[in-house]
TORZA-243326 format. One record per residue (C-alpha): y negated, x negated, z negated. Coordinates in steps of 0.5 Angstrom, whole numbers, padded with zeros to 4 digits, always signed. Layout:
BEGIN
YXZ...
end
This chain:
BEGIN
-0044-0028+0028-0049-0032+0025-0055-0027+0026-0051-0022+0022-0049-0027+0016-0056-0029+0015-0059-0022+0015-0053-0021+0010-0055-0027+0006-0062-0025+0005-0061-0018+0003-0056-0021-0002-0060-0026-0005-0066-0021-0006-0062-0016-0010-0059-0022-0014-0066-0025-0015-0069-0018-0017-0063-0017-0022-0065-0025-0025-0072-0023-0026-0071-0017-0029-0066-0020-0034-0070-0026-0034-0064-0030-0033-0063-0034-0027-0057-0037-0028-0052-0033-0024-0057-0033-0018-0058-0041-0019-0050-0041-0019-0050-0037-0012-0056-0040-0008-0058-0047-0011-0058-0053-0007-0057-0060-0009-0058-0064-0003-0063-0070-0003-0065-0068+0004-0071-0062+0003-0077-0064+0007-0077-0068+0013-0072-0073+0015-0075-0078+0020-0072-0083+0025-0075-0086+0031-0070-0081+0036-0071-0074+0032-0073-0071+0025-0070-0066+0021-0073-0061+0017-0070-0057+0011-0073-0052+0007-0070-0048+0001-0071-0040+0002-0065-0035+0001-0069-0029+0001-0072-0030+0008-0070-0027+0014-0072-0032+0019-0076-0038+0019-0080-0042+0024-0083-0049+0024-0090-0049+0026-0092-0055+0030-0100-0057+0031-0098-0063+0035-0101-0069+0032-0108-0066+0031-0110-0068+0023-0116-0063+0024-0114-0058+0018-0116-0052+0023-0113-0055+0029-0109-0049+0033-0102-0048+0033-0098-0052+0039-0091-0049+0038-0086-0044+0033-0079-0046+0033-0074-0042+0030-0070-0045+0024-0062-0044+0023-0060-0042+0016-0054-0045+0013-0047-0042+0013-0043-0046+0008-0042-0042+0001-0040-0047-0004-0042-0044-0011-0038-0050-0014-0041-0055-0010-0049-0055-0009-0049-0061-0005-0046-0057+0001-0048-0050-0001-0053-0049+0005-0053-0041+0005-0060-0041+0002-0063-0047+0007-0066-0047+0013-0065-0053+0018-0068-0055+0025-0068-0062+0028-0073-0064+0033-0071-0069+0038-0076-0075+0040-0080-0079+0036-0084-0074+0031-0088-0079+0027-0095-0076+0026-0093-0069+0027-0097-0064+0023-0093-0058+0021-0092-0052+0017-0087-0047+0016-0087-0039+0017-0083-0035+0013-0081-0028+0014-0079-0023+0009-0077-0017+0012-0073-0014+0006-0079-0015+0002-0080-0019-0004-0079-0020-0012-0085-0021-0016-0085-0027-0021-0092-0026-0023-0093-0027-0031-0094-0020-0034-0091-0013-0033-0090-0013-0026-0085-0019-0027-0078-0017-0023-0081-0011-0019-0079-0010-0012-0083-0009-0006-0080-0007+0000-0086-0008+0004-0085-0014+0009-0088-0020+0008-0090-0026+0013-0092-0033+0009-0094-0039+0013-0094-0045+0008-0094-0053+0008-0088-0056+0006-0086-0056-0002-0083-0063-0001-0089-0065+0003-0091-0073+0002-0097-0073+0007-0102-0068+0009-0108-0066+0013-0115-0066+0009-0115-0061+0004-0107-0061+0003-0105-0054+0007-0101-0057+0012-0095-0063+0012-0095-0069+0016-0089-0073+0018-0090-0080+0017-0085-0086+0020-0082-0091+0015-0086-0096+0019-0093-0092+0017-0091-0091+0010-0090-0099+0009-0095-0103+0005-0096-0109+0002-0092-0106-0004-0086-0110-0007-0081-0105-0010-0078-0108-0016-0074-0105-0021-0070-0108-0027-0071-0116-0028-0076-0116-0022-0081-0112-0025-0083-0117-0030-0090-0113-0032-0086-0108-0035-0084-0109-0043-0078-0109-0046-0080-0104-0051-0085-0098-0050-0088-0101-0057-0090-0107-0053-0094-0103-0049-0102-0102-0050-0104-0097-0045-0111-0095-0043-0112-0088-0040-0117-0088-0034-0119-0083-0029-0119-0086-0022-0126-0084-0020-0129-0085-0027-0127-0092-0028-0132-0095-0022-0136-0089-0020-0142-0092-0023-0146-0097-0020-0146-0101-0027-0138-0102-0025-0141-0107-0020-0135-0105-0015-0137-0105-0008-0140-0098-0006-0135-0096-0001-0129-0098-0007-0133-0094-0012-0129-0088-0015-0123-0090-0010-0116-0093-0011-0118-0099-0008-0124-0100-0013-0119-0100-0019-0116-0107-0016-0123-0110-0014-0123-0117-0017-0129-0121-0019-0133-0115-0021-0139-0115-0026-0144-0111-0029-0151-0112-0025-0155-0111-0031-0151-0115-0036-0147-0120-0032-0140-0118-0036-0134-0117-0033-0132-0110-0031-0126-0106-0028-0120-0110-0027-0122-0116-0029-0124-0112-0036-0117-0109-0036-0114-0116-0036-0119-0120-0041-0118-0114-0046-0111-0115-0046-0108-0108-0043-0102-0109-0040-0101-0101-0037-0106-0096-0035-0105-0089-0035-0108-0086-0029-0110-0078-0030-0107-0074-0024-0107-0077-0018-0103-0073-0014-0107-0068-0009-0110-0063-0013-0114-0057-0010-0121-0056-0013-0124-0062-0010-0127-0062-0003-0123-0068+0000-0128-0069+0005-0133-0071-0001-0138-0066+0001-0143-0064-0005-0146-0057-0005-0151-0054-0010-0145-0050-0013-0141-0056-0014-0146-0062-0014-0141-0067-0017-0134-0065-0013-0131-0067-0019-0124-0065-0023-0119-0069-0027-0114-0066-0023-0110-0061-0027-0110-0056-0022-0104-0059-0017-0103-0057-0010-0098-0062-0007-0095-0066-0013-0092-0072-0008-0098-0073-0004-0104-0078-0007-0111-0075-0008-0115-0076-0002-0122-0076-0005-0119-0083-0008-0118-0086-0001-0123-0089+0004-0121-0084+0009-0118-0077+0007-0117-0075+0014-0112-0080+0016-0106-0078+0012-0103-0085+0012-0109-0088+0009-0109-0085+0002-0101-0087+0002-0102-0094+0003-0109-0095-0001-0105-0092-0007-0099-0097-0006-0104-0103-0005-0107-0101-0012-0100-0101-0015-0099-0107-0012-0105-0110-0014-0104-0108-0021-0097-0111-0022-0100-0117-0019-0104-0118-0025-0099-0116-0030-0101-0109-0031-0096-0103-0030-0098-0096-0028-0096-0090-0031-0097-0083-0027-0100-0077-0031-0095-0071-0028-0098-0064-0028-0091-0060-0027-0092-0054-0031-0096-0050-0027-0100-0050-0020-0107-0049-0019-0106-0042-0015-0099-0039-0016-0101-0034-0009-0103-0040-0005-0097-0045-0007-0092-0047-0003-0087-0045-0008-0089-0038-0008-0090-0038-0001-0083-0041+0001-0079-0037-0004-0083-0031-0008-0080-0029-0014-0077-0035-0016-0081-0041-0018-0085-0038-0024-0084-0036-0031-0084-0029-0034-0089-0031-0040-0094-0036-0039-0095-0041-0045-0100-0046-0041-0106-0042-0041-0106-0043-0033-0102-0036-0032-0097-0039-0027-0092-0043-0031-0087-0046-0027-0080-0045-0029-0076-0052-0030-0070-0048-0033-0069-0045-0026-0065-0050-0022-0069-0051-0016-0075-0052-0020-0071-0057-0025-0069-0061-0018-0076-0061-0016-0078-0064-0022-0073-0070-0022-0074-0071-0014-0081-0071-0015-0082-0076-0021-0076-0081-0018-0080-0080-0011-0086-0084-0014-0082-0089-0018-0078-0091-0012-0083-0091-0007-0090-0092-0011-0086-0097-0016-0089-0093-0022-0087-0096-0028-0088-0089-0033-0090-0082-0033-0094-0078-0038-0093-0070-0037-0098-0065-0038-0096-0060-0043-0089-0063-0043-0086-0057-0048-0086-0053-0043-0081-0057-0039-0074-0055-0041-0071-0061-0045-0064-0060-0041-0068-0062-0034-0072-0068-0038-0066-0071-0041-0063-0071-0033-0070-0074-0031-0069-0079-0037-0062-0081-0034-0065-0082-0027-0070-0086-0029-0066-0090-0033-0061-0091-0027-0067-0094-0023-0070-0098-0029-0069-0097-0037-0076-0100-0038-0079-0094-0034-0083-0090-0040-0083-0083-0041-0088-0079-0046-0092-0073-0046-0096-0067-0050-0090-0064-0054-0094-0059-0058-0094-0051-0057-0087-0049-0059-0088-0042-0059-0081-0042-0054-0083-0035-0051-0079-0036-0045-0072-0038-0050-0071-0045-0047-0070-0051-0050-0077-0054-0050-0079-0061-0050-0083-0061-0056-0085-0066-0062-0081-0062-0066-0075-0062-0062-0075-0070-0062-0068-0071-0064-0065-0068-0057-0069-0072-0052-0068-0080-0054-0072-0084-0050-0078-0079-0049-0084-0080-0053-0090-0075-0056-0097-0076-0057-0098-0076-0064-0103-0071-0067-0102-0073-0074-0103-0080-0073-0110-0079-0069-0112-0074-0075-0110-0078-0080-0115-0084-0077-0120-0080-0074-0120-0072-0075-0120-0069-0068-0125-0063-0070-0131-0068-0071-0130-0067-0079-0130-0073-0084-0123-0071-0086-0120-0078-0083-0119-0085-0086-0124-0088-0081-0129-0083-0085-0128-0086-0091-0123-0080-0093-0118-0084-0098-0114-0078-0099-0111-0080-0092-0109-0087-0094-0102-0085-0095-0102-0081-0088-0104-0087-0085-0099-0091-0088-0094-0087-0085-0097-0088-0078-0097-0095-0079-0089-0095-0080-0089-0091-0073-0090-0084-0077-0083-0086-0081-0085-0080-0085-0087-0084-0091-0091-0080-0096-0089-0084-0103-0082-0082-0103-0076-0083-0098-0078-0078-0093-0074-0079-0086-0077-0081-0080-0081-0076-0075-0078-0079-0069-0071-0083-0067-0075-0089-0066-0082-0092-0067-0083-0091-0059-0083-0084-0059-0089-0084-0063-0095-0085-0058-0101-0087-0062-0108-0085-0060-0115-0083-0063-0118-0081-0057-0115-0079-0050-0119-0075-0044-0119-0068-0048-0124-0067-0053-0128-0072-0057-0129-0079-0056-0128-0083-0062-0135-0085-0062-0137-0078-0061-0132-0075-0066-0135-0080-0072-0142-0079-0070-0141-0071-0071-0137-0073-0078-0142-0078-0081-0149-0076-0078-0153-0080-0083-0149-0087-0082-0153-0092-0079-0152-0095-0072-0148-0101-0075-0144-0097-0080-0142-0092-0074-0140-0098-0070-0136-0101-0076-0132-0094-0076-0131-0094-0069-0128-0101-0069-0124-0099-0075-0121-0093-0072-0119-0097-0066-0116-0103-0070-0112-0098-0074-0109-0095-0068-0107-0101-0065-0103-0104-0071-0099-0097-0072-0092-0098-0070-0090-0094-0064-0094-0094-0057-0101-0096-0057-0105-0091-0053-0113-0091-0051-0118-0088-0047-0122-0093-0042-0128-0095-0046-0127-0092-0053-0127-0099-0055-0134-0100-0053-0137-0093-0055-0136-0089-0049-0140-0082-0050-0140-0075-0047-0146-0073-0050-0152-0073-0044-0159-0072-0044-0160-0067-0038-0167-0068-0037-0166-0076-0035-0158-0075-0034-0156-0081-0038-0152-0082-0044-0156-0081-0051-0156-0088-0054-0153-0089-0061-0160-0088-0064-0161-0082-0061-0154-0079-0062-0155-0081-0070-0162-0077-0070-0159-0071-0066-0153-0071-0070-0157-0072-0077-0162-0067-0075-0167-0072-0077-0170-0071-0069-0174-0065-0067-0169-0062-0062-0173-0062-0055-0172-0055-0051-0166-0057-0047-0162-0059-0054-0160-0051-0055-0154-0050-0049-0155-0045-0044-0154-0044-0037-0160-0044-0032-0158-0039-0027-0165-0040-0023-0163-0048-0023-0156-0046-0022-0155-0052-0027-0153-0053-0034-0159-0054-0039-0157-0057-0046-0153-0063-0049-0147-0064-0044-0141-0064-0048-0144-0058-0052-0142-0051-0051-0147-0045-0052-0145-0045-0059-0146-0052-0060-0138-0054-0060-0136-0060-0057-0132-0060-0050-0134-0067-0047-0130-0066-0040-0133-0062-0034-0139-0058-0037-0139-0054-0043-0136-0047-0042-0133-0048-0036-0125-0047-0035-0121-0052-0032-0122-0049-0025-0129-0047-0025-0134-0051-0020-0136-0057-0024-0143-0059-0025-0143-0064-0030-0138-0069-0027-0140-0076-0026-0146-0075-0031-0141-0074-0037-0135-0077-0035-0137-0084-0031-0136-0090-0035-0142-0094-0037-0141-0101-0037-0147-0103-0040-0144-0101-0046-0139-0107-0046-0145-0112-0047-0148-0107-0052-0142-0107-0056-0139-0114-0055-0137-0116-0062-0133-0110-0062-0130-0111-0055-0128-0118-0057-0125-0116-0064-0121-0111-0060-0119-0115-0055-0117-0121-0059-0113-0116-0064-0109-0113-0057-0107-0120-0055-0105-0122-0062-0101-0116-0063-0097-0117-0056-0096-0124-0058-0092-0122-0065-0086-0118-0065-0086-0116-0072-0092-0112-0070-0088-0108-0065-0081-0107-0067-0077-0101-0064-0072-0100-0069-0074-0097-0076-0069-0101-0080-0073-0107-0077-0080-0105-0079-0084-0110-0084-0083-0105-0089-0079-0100-0092-0080-0094-0097-0075-0097-0102-0079-0103-0103-0085-0099-0106-0086-0098-0113-0090-0092-0117-0096-0097-0118-0096-0098-0111-0096-0091-0109-0102-0090-0113-0106-0095-0110-0105-0092-0103-0110-0087-0105-0115-0091-0105-0117-0093-0098-0114-0100-0098-0107-0101-0094-0104-0108-0094-0098-0110-0091-0093-0116-0090-0090-0117-0083-0085-0122-0082-0081-0125-0076-0077-0131-0078-0081-0136-0082-0088-0133-0080-0091-0128-0084-0098-0124-0084-0102-0120-0089-0105-0114-0086-0111-0111-0090-0115-0105-0088-0120-0103-0092-0123-0096-0092-0125-0095-0099-0132-0095-0099-0133-0101-0102-0131-0109-0102-0125-0111-0104-0122-0118-0107-0115-0120-0104-0112-0126-0108-0113-0129-0114-0117-0125-0119-0117-0119-0114-0115-0112-0114-0109-0114-0109-0105-0120-0110-0109-0122-0116-0104-0127-0118-0103-0130-0111-0107-0136-0109-0109-0136-0102-0111-0143-0102-0109-0146-0095-0108-0139-0092-0111-0138-0085-0115-0132-0083-0112-0130-0076-0117-0125-0074-0122-0120-0078-0128-0116-0076-0131-0118-0083-0138-0122-0081-0137-0126-0087-0130-0129-0084-0128-0133-0077-0122-0134-0074-0118-0140-0076-0122-0140-0083-0118-0143-0088-0118-0139-0095-0119-0141-0102-0116-0138-0108-0118-0131-0106-0122-0127-0100-0127-0121-0101-0127-0116-0095-0132-0111-0093-0131-0104-0092-0129-0102-0086-0126-0108-0084-0119-0110-0081-0116-0117-0083-0110-0121-0081-0108-0127-0086-0103-0132-0084-0099-0133-0090-0093-0138-0087-0092-0140-0080-0085-0142-0077-0084-0150-0076-0083-0153-0069-0078-0150-0065-0078-0143-0068-0085-0141-0066-0084-0133-0063-0085-0132-0056-0090-0128-0054-0089-0121-0051-0081-0122-0051-0076-0117-0054-0075-0118-0061-0068-0120-0063-0064-0117-0068-0066-0119-0075-0072-0122-0073-0077-0118-0071-0080-0114-0077-0075-0116-0082-0076-0112-0088-0080-0115-0093-0079-0115-0101-0084-0112-0105-0088-0118-0108-0088-0123-0103-0095-0125-0102-0093-0132-0101-0087-0136-0102-0089-0140-0108-0091-0133-0112-0087-0128-0110-0085-0126-0117-0092-0124-0119-0095-0121-0112-0095-0114-0110-0095-0110-0103-0099-0104-0103-0098-0098-0098
end
């Protein structure tokens, strides 16, 4: 009978799972027990709802109902046994239900709050990293858990909620392919701004209405200005500056923030970045206007996405799939102990999920495509992507491409220890994961050394010039010879000099150059940002980096240090007050020291120094909230970066996604030019059709003369050529040049050498046509009249 077969299946599954864990190979287990159906979770209709959960080692499962009471501690209303499937089809996992438990509840169950109660009468297998991995405990275990496939939960995320199709509806217009007009044809056209939902608008300087600050709806509130300065903030600022994508830091429900918004002495800021995931398909409740109503967060996140799309901005989600917050409390561990986690941990979180186990690999694909299909998400960034096996990621790439090939995928690709013997999605494995990009730390460190030292190009280290030249070529591997590129295409290179981790550019360059004047420092920041934008590949920035975002805060008044204070502190010219030496004040239960530095003076710039990812956060908004006053303080730099972004987006030669169509190729460079590449000056010509631009980056430490009689293009007459954009104070946009031009140190200048005739103008932000975008120039073509005498330098 079915009871006997269920008991037999549970016993067989437990024995198979023990063998799989002890051998660290779940291939045979997955072959026999995995399920590929698309109906896990709840399946709603107005007349009945069917619930399904995968748990092959369970001996019984009950559906627990709490009625429609969304109180997280509401009493249980009923417990109904579920039925185990009997279809054993190991060669067809779509129908292989012997590990799946099912129950259909008649009637309209919209709003039903539920959980699962699973009994493992035969015991459980350990999948905790370490020496106990694979150990069998024969003690019976009973677990009550929310649904691993939850799409809605009660406040706090511990109970799941059924939501009808009608209640899931919003103003979001789902669009894929040609109808998603805000998506770019190539990732190299993307200008991405990373932001934390709370950080973006929580400060009163955001001008966002009090009820929307720090919320999904705050991101799309229009017409906001800084009450102190009158400058545009929030959404209007993003549009004005020219960003066409935002990457939101984790916005699926995470564990350590109290969704009710309660503050305590131990956790006064109720803050986290979100890398402590709990429910990976549920929006975070702290970002909703009401975290009690399970639907509010869903609708408001969709409204945010729609508002951004309406304004021509795509949305990229930061996905944390490589680990959970708490293994013992996770729905994965409770629903199928012994299966979902790896023997060896590489994430540093101690509970790495096993993407190479079929059912978690399936969950990765199901969860990511859920966001794409139901929230119209335009791209995905993956935390510690190396730990997600490349087989699963290629399947995910194919699934997203089937929806829309213009959905973007990229992530963190470092780590490469491969203790778990899987094909890793690492930067060194780029050839095997086409269509997936990687953060490029080599590009970052060549421009601004992430450790705060003066090793970067923007700090005047001319030895970095050739590395930056390579970055401008989409990290094509150029080192003065014909080295092969480091990626399949430029779109695999995610170019960044700042992200949420570690130093902001502002803080890094102060650390590297503590004796700079404020003006020189600001020039370095702008130069670094501009160089990053001009590099072939995908442009990535963190919100506020162009206006000097800092995470160095004086805790005596809880305000960021001014540039003058920072310079004085970094250079040692200011006598350090008592609060500068970092320490923890037990009596005050607060951090006493310069936020951003730990007790050894090392920069962290995230929660509070010395904390780990999951410790209650003390610094919170003080360190992380964006101070929109800085826009006005750095208005010239903001304007320059905004103009550069818009210019790049409008000129296809600045974003080809094919190494053969770059504006320059190594074979056109002579020995003389390779020598020049070490002196801190980089020039490049970029051609599209008849339009040609000359780009000059000067970090040599001196002014340089370009054109007739100059160090570069010395026999070329620049008379009549036009300055398109420059942050050199002696030049203005549309300025017509004489025979030469002298450019100051730490400046970026684009000069138009020739332009298309009527009818051949380039169309802004369209995909390049083969043979026209970034056509490789020939060495020595500074202008069409003296090509035989000019030189090109990298």
